[in-house]
Backbone as CSV, one residue per row, in Angstrom:
resi,resn,N_x,N_y,N_z,CA_x,CA_y,CA_z,C_x,C_y,C_z
1,UNK,-36.835,-3.324,49.144,-37.571,-3.649,47.942,-38.216,-2.405,47.329
2,UNK,-38.768,-1.536,48.187,-39.409,-0.324,47.688,-38.397,0.587,46.997
3,UNK,-37.163,0.657,47.528,-36.142,1.501,46.913,-35.841,1.023,45.501
4,UNK,-35.740,-0.275,45.319,-35.436,-0.841,44.002,-36.563,-0.521,43.037
5,UNK,-37.794,-0.650,43.480,-38.948,-0.359,42.633,-38.955,1.112,42.211
6,UNK,-38.709,2.022,43.155,-38.698,3.447,42.838,-37.567,3.797,41.874
7,UNK,-36.398,3.221,42.106,-35.261,3.485,41.215,-35.572,2.974,39.813
8,UNK,-36.166,1.789,39.720,-36.519,1.222,38.426,-37.553,2.092,37.710
9,UNK,-38.580,2.506,38.410,-39.606,3.369,37.816,-39.033,4.717,37.389
10,UNK,-38.175,5.285,38.206,-37.551,6.556,37.867,-36.677,6.416,36.623
11,UNK,-35.948,5.314,36.518,-35.101,5.067,35.341,-35.931,4.938,34.077
12,UNK,-37.037,4.221,34.160,-37.918,4.042,33.011,-38.507,5.387,32.590
13,UNK,-38.972,6.178,33.537,-39.548,7.489,33.233,-38.500,8.404,32.619
14,UNK,-37.278,8.403,33.154,-36.222,9.250,32.621,-35.870,8.842,31.198
15,UNK,-35.785,7.555,30.932,-35.470,7.074,29.586,-36.551,7.476,28.600
16,UNK,-37.806,7.352,28.990,-38.911,7.727,28.113,-38.873,9.218,27.808
17,UNK,-38.671,10.037,28.844,-38.623,11.479,28.667,-37.449,11.874,27.788
18,UNK,-36.314,11.253,28.004,-35.138,11.567,27.208,-35.397,11.253,25.736
19,UNK,-36.049,10.149,25.454,-36.376,9.786,24.082,-37.358,10.779,23.488
20,UNK,-38.394,11.127,24.216,-39.371,12.103,23.723,-38.707,13.447,23.462
21,UNK,-37.808,13.852,24.344,-37.087,15.107,24.142,-36.250,15.048,22.869
22,UNK,-35.619,13.913,22.610,-34.811,13.750,21.396,-35.677,13.902,20.155
23,UNK,-36.843,13.303,20.181,-37.747,13.413,19.033,-38.235,14.853,18.859
24,UNK,-38.587,15.512,19.947,-39.062,16.891,19.845,-37.965,17.824,19.340
25,UNK,-36.735,17.628,19.807,-35.623,18.454,19.329,-35.375,18.203,17.841
26,UNK,-35.489,16.956,17.422,-35.286,16.626,16.011,-36.389,17.237,15.153
27,UNK,-37.624,17.185,15.614,-38.725,17.807,14.868,-38.495,19.307,14.731
28,UNK,-38.006,19.946,15.764,-37.692,21.374,15.688,-36.613,21.634,14.640
29,UNK,-35.582,20.802,14.618,-34.509,20.956,13.621,-35.035,20.716,12.207
30,UNK,-35.887,19.711,12.047,-36.493,19.432,10.735,-37.307,20.634,10.289
31,UNK,-38.146,21.127,11.169,-39.011,22.259,10.853,-38.201,23.507,10.495
32,UNK,-37.172,23.785,11.276,-36.329,24.952,11.001,-35.667,24.846,9.631
33,UNK,-35.097,23.690,9.318,-34.424,23.493,8.026,-35.435,23.539,6.884
34,UNK,-36.578,22.896,7.073,-37.630,22.875,6.054,-38.128,24.288,5.759
35,UNK,-38.449,25.033,6.804,-38.990,26.379,6.620,-37.964,27.336,6.019
36,UNK,-36.677,27.096,6.273,-35.614,27.924,5.704,-35.194,27.430,4.314
37,UNK,-35.831,26.357,3.851,-35.489,25.723,2.564,-34.013,25.342,2.518
38,UNK,-33.520,24.839,3.665,-32.112,24.479,3.825,-31.957,22.958,3.744
39,UNK,-31.880,22.457,2.520,-31.771,21.015,2.292,-30.507,20.439,2.913
40,UNK,-29.419,21.184,2.908,-28.160,20.691,3.485,-28.293,20.417,4.977
41,UNK,-28.953,21.303,5.710,-29.146,21.098,7.152,-30.022,19.885,7.423
42,UNK,-31.094,19.754,6.651,-31.977,18.611,6.821,-31.239,17.316,6.486
43,UNK,-30.519,17.309,5.395,-29.750,16.143,4.972,-28.718,15.751,6.034
44,UNK,-28.135,16.728,6.695,-27.143,16.470,7.745,-27.713,15.781,8.973
45,UNK,-29.020,15.807,9.144,-29.665,15.138,10.280,-29.869,13.646,10.035
46,UNK,-29.699,13.214,8.782,-29.976,11.828,8.396,-28.851,10.885,8.799
47,UNK,-29.217,9.634,9.071,-28.223,8.580,9.256,-27.549,8.311,7.912
48,UNK,-26.409,7.664,7.936,-25.703,7.380,6.681,-26.535,6.483,5.773
49,UNK,-27.283,5.548,6.341,-28.151,4.682,5.525,-29.228,5.496,4.816
50,UNK,-29.837,6.420,5.526,-30.886,7.240,4.920,-30.286,8.193,3.886
51,UNK,-29.094,8.698,4.154,-28.446,9.582,3.183,-28.163,8.875,1.858
52,UNK,-27.902,7.575,1.926,-27.610,6.848,0.685,-28.865,6.630,-0.162
53,UNK,-30.035,6.578,0.464,-31.269,6.363,-0.301,-32.058,7.653,-0.532
54,UNK,-31.950,8.600,0.372,-32.663,9.875,0.273,-31.611,10.960,0.045
55,UNK,-31.159,11.072,-1.173,-30.034,11.941,-1.531,-30.352,13.417,-1.324
56,UNK,-29.323,14.239,-1.396,-29.497,15.679,-1.232,-30.440,16.246,-2.293
57,UNK,-30.350,15.749,-3.517,-31.275,16.199,-4.571,-32.721,15.862,-4.223
58,UNK,-32.940,14.672,-3.664,-34.290,14.272,-3.264,-34.793,15.123,-2.099
59,UNK,-33.904,15.463,-1.174,-34.289,16.320,-0.041,-34.692,17.705,-0.554
60,UNK,-33.921,18.233,-1.501,-34.246,19.535,-2.092,-35.615,19.493,-2.759
61,UNK,-35.884,18.442,-3.531,-37.196,18.284,-4.183,-38.304,18.117,-3.152
62,UNK,-38.042,17.341,-2.109,-39.000,17.114,-1.028,-39.425,18.451,-0.418
63,UNK,-38.453,19.290,-0.115,-38.753,20.594,0.495,-39.519,21.483,-0.486
64,UNK,-39.028,21.588,-1.701,-39.653,22.459,-2.705,-41.081,22.029,-3.010
65,UNK,-41.276,20.738,-3.276,-42.604,20.225,-3.617,-43.594,20.387,-2.473
66,UNK,-43.161,20.040,-1.254,-44.074,20.123,-0.119,-44.375,21.550,0.280
67,UNK,-43.413,22.439,0.165,-43.706,23.837,0.492,-44.674,24.441,-0.511
68,UNK,-44.576,24.037,-1.780,-45.508,24.546,-2.789,-46.943,24.104,-2.496
69,UNK,-47.114,22.882,-1.992,-48.446,22.340,-1.719,-48.951,22.687,-0.318
70,UNK,-48.092,22.495,0.673,-48.534,22.564,2.062,-48.153,23.862,2.778
71,UNK,-47.147,24.556,2.281,-46.660,25.752,2.960,-45.628,25.397,4.010
72,UNK,-45.412,26.299,4.951,-44.398,26.087,5.981,-44.921,25.176,7.091
73,UNK,-43.979,24.579,7.821,-44.320,23.707,8.954,-44.632,24.555,10.167
74,UNK,-45.589,24.066,10.940,-45.939,24.726,12.187,-45.785,23.783,13.365
75,UNK,-46.802,23.698,14.170,-46.794,22.883,15.385,-46.971,21.398,15.072
76,UNK,-46.511,20.573,16.008,-46.713,19.124,15.885,-47.195,18.576,17.213
77,UNK,-47.892,17.443,17.145,-48.316,16.764,18.370,-48.190,15.255,18.167
78,UNK,-47.710,14.597,19.203,-47.479,13.153,19.162,-48.803,12.411,19.020
79,UNK,-48.817,11.405,18.138,-50.001,10.568,17.965,-49.790,9.173,18.536
80,UNK,-48.722,8.472,18.064,-48.535,7.087,18.495,-47.169,6.554,18.081
81,UNK,-46.763,5.466,18.745,-45.590,4.695,18.327,-46.035,3.738,17.236
82,UNK,-45.135,3.491,16.269,-45.498,2.641,15.147,-44.262,1.907,14.623
83,UNK,-44.089,0.643,14.996,-42.989,-0.194,14.507,-41.627,0.477,14.629
84,UNK,-41.305,1.014,15.792,-40.015,1.637,16.021,-39.940,3.096,15.596
85,UNK,-40.954,3.580,14.929,-41.041,4.988,14.547,-42.113,5.662,15.391
86,UNK,-42.169,6.962,15.302,-43.222,7.710,15.996,-43.990,8.514,14.963
87,UNK,-45.287,8.633,15.197,-46.162,9.397,14.312,-46.601,10.667,15.022
88,UNK,-46.517,11.773,14.284,-46.914,13.087,14.795,-47.889,13.721,13.817
89,UNK,-48.847,14.438,14.349,-49.705,15.272,13.514,-48.949,16.576,13.321
90,UNK,-48.601,16.876,12.076,-47.825,18.059,11.752,-48.739,19.061,11.065
91,UNK,-48.839,20.236,11.651,-49.647,21.305,11.075,-48.778,22.119,10.119
92,UNK,-49.224,22.234,8.889,-48.578,23.071,7.894,-49.448,24.306,7.683
93,UNK,-48.941,25.254,6.960,-49.667,26.480,6.672,-51.000,26.198,5.972
94,UNK,-51.014,25.211,5.047,-52.201,24.940,4.240,-52.856,23.585,4.484
95,UNK,-52.307,22.773,5.367,-52.878,21.451,5.595,-52.308,20.820,6.867
96,UNK,-52.843,19.659,7.195,-52.318,18.833,8.289,-51.843,17.520,7.682
97,UNK,-50.727,17.009,8.177,-50.116,15.806,7.626,-49.551,14.980,8.765
98,UNK,-49.430,13.682,8.543,-48.793,12.799,9.509,-47.302,12.751,9.185
99,UNK,-46.472,13.080,10.163,-45.024,12.957,10.045,-44.626,11.657,10.722
100,UNK,-43.971,10.766,9.979,-43.478,9.514,10.534,-41.969,9.676,10.672
101,UNK,-41.478,9.497,11.904,-40.081,9.774,12.208,-39.462,8.633,12.995
102,UNK,-38.279,8.201,12.544,-37.495,7.209,13.258,-36.129,7.778,13.563
103,UNK,-35.621,7.502,14.763,-34.300,7.972,15.167,-33.427,6.809,15.593
104,UNK,-32.138,6.930,15.316,-31.162,5.949,15.787,-30.770,6.300,17.226
105,UNK,-29.952,5.455,17.835,-29.524,5.702,19.212,-28.680,6.972,19.334
106,UNK,-28.065,7.413,18.223,-27.294,8.656,18.250,-28.098,9.834,17.695
107,UNK,-29.430,9.681,17.661,-30.384,10.725,17.275,-30.259,11.174,15.825
108,UNK,-29.810,10.287,14.962,-29.829,10.542,13.529,-31.155,10.019,12.978
109,UNK,-31.687,10.682,11.960,-32.964,10.282,11.385,-32.766,9.024,10.542
110,UNK,-33.511,7.983,10.879,-33.457,6.731,10.124,-34.680,6.560,9.229
111,UNK,-35.740,7.298,9.532,-36.965,7.254,8.726,-37.628,8.626,8.797
112,UNK,-38.021,9.128,7.635,-38.728,10.401,7.556,-39.703,10.324,6.397
113,UNK,-40.987,10.464,6.701,-41.976,10.491,5.627,-43.188,11.313,6.082
114,UNK,-43.908,11.787,5.101,-45.168,12.495,5.326,-46.288,11.674,4.715
115,UNK,-47.356,11.519,5.460,-48.536,10.781,4.983,-49.744,11.689,5.080
116,UNK,-50.641,11.543,4.152,-51.857,12.359,4.171,-52.662,12.050,5.421
117,UNK,-53.297,13.059,5.960,-54.088,12.945,7.185,-55.536,12.760,6.827
């Protein structure tokens, strides 16, 4: 019985860590593309559903507008889970903002938004 419990706990911990790692890697990719003003790279991280609603032109405007106001992206820290998405405190050059991020099972971005902190 103890072996089953340990295996179950280890599986749960590994799954959680793997998910957190996926989110952290995605945030790094978002930050790199954003700071390089590379809308194509950022757009390529999106799921097909998000690409249909958040077009390449909108991604370009998103980067340009936010960099003009907030500056470049810096460090982030996890805040909480929220309806299938995760919220992070994102430090920018000129401000702090909440990054709301959702990922699909294949680590494509299904939700991306910035909210005032």
